[in-house]
N, C-alpha and C positions, 0 to 999 in steps of 0.2 A: 561824902561819905554815904553818905545818912543815902541820900533818895540814888545812890548805885544799887543797895542792897533794896530798899521798899523796890525799884523797876526790879528785878533780880525778881523778888520774891509774887509782883504780879505776873510775871510771867508765870512764873511758877503753877501760879493759882489757874492760872485760863489752860495752863496745859493738863490739869489736871480738868480742870471740867470740862473740856473736848474727849478726853478718856472714855467721859460717860456720856455723850451729844455723839460723838460722833455713833454705835453703836445702833441710838436710841433709834436716827437718823438714819442709818440701814434700813433698822427692823419695817420702818414704814415705810421707807422708799421700796423694799419687799411687796410688803401689805396691798401697795396702793395701782397695782396690775389686776390680783386680783380684784380690788375693789372695780374697777373701769372696765373689770368685762360682764360687770352685771345686768346687766342693757337689755332691757327683751322687746323680744319682739309683735307686745300684745296679744299674743299667742300660747304663750307659756314656754315661747326657748330662750334660749341668755343668745345673746351675739357678745361675741368680743365686739371689743376696740380697736386692736389692730394684728399684726399676720397677715392681713393680702399679699398673697402670690408668696408665700412658704411652701412649699413639699410639707408639711410638719405643721399649719399652723394650732395654735390655743387655742381651740375651737371647738364646738358640740361638732360628730356630724350626720348629717342631716341626711346623708338621702335613703333613696328607697330600694335602694341595687345594693349588694354584696361590692360590687364591680365597681363603684365610685363611691368619690365621697363629696359629700356639700359643704361647704362654710358655709357660714352666716357673718355679717360683719354690720358696724354701722356707726355711720362720725356724721357727726354734723346731721342728720336726719338725711341724710342717703347709707343708702342698704346696698349691698355686697356682695354676692351669693359666686364664687368660688369655684368653678367646680375638677376636682382634683381624679386621675383612674386609679383602681389598685396599686399602680408605683409613686405616686401622689406624684406623678405631673400633671402639669395645668393644662385647663384643655379650654373652660373658660373664663371668663369675671366679669358676670352681669352686673346691673346699677342699676338700681331701681329709686327715686320720685317720688312718692302717691301712682298713679296708676302710668306713670314713665316708667320705659327701661334705657338702657343701651348698654352695650360690650368699650368693658377694656382695652383696650390691646396687649395683651398677656397671655400666657402660654406658652410651649414647647412647639404647639401645632399652629395653623392656620383655620381656627373653627369657623363656621359656617352658623349663623345664629336670623333664624327667623324671628323678631320680632312686635310685639301688635301694631305700630309703627313702618310696620318695614317690611313684612311678611315672601317670606319665602317657600318657592314649588320645595311640595314634601317628594321626597323619592318614592317613583313607581313602583309599588311592589314590598317597598320597607318596611322593617318592623319597630315598634313602637315602645319604647321603653318609657314610662315616666317616673324620673332620679329626682324627686321632689314637687313636691306642693305642697300648700297653707291654704288656708280660707282665700288672695288674693291670687296668685297664680300658681300652674303651676307648670314645671319646665322637662318637658317633652324629648326624646331621643329618636328620630329617626335614623335607621338604619340600615343601606342593603346588603352589609356586605363590601363593597368599597371605595362607597361613602358616608355619610354622615353629616346630619345635620339638627342642632336642639335646636327647638319651638319654644316660648316661653309663649304662653296659653296663658289668655282668661278670659271671664267670664259676661256676660254682655251687661 
């Protein structure tokens, strides 16, 4: 009979301790996403570690133009740049590792992208707008009103 009471007492103590441990663990889990966002692109801008592909990711808007949103992410040494329009629709997602760029199959529309490794012809008479720029590359949009080409432009 004594062992039954001891067992019940032990279980009650465990339950009471979990009342304090649970909220503590929840608070730590809540703080971790903020800590993981604090990665930098070595140019002073913080890069997010999650949220790629979302309409409104939890990341800073790095766009140079008000009609566009550019969000930067980093994971496992690869940088990702997501371009949304002002309605939140994803138009293009670029990936970058070192000086290599590629696009991801994402977004609401098919985007034509000119990459340093796969240059495309620019549209004759198209207006050029630089949407994003840092020390390593610029992302420009060439738009003639009927079609558009995104261009990753690096310096030699």
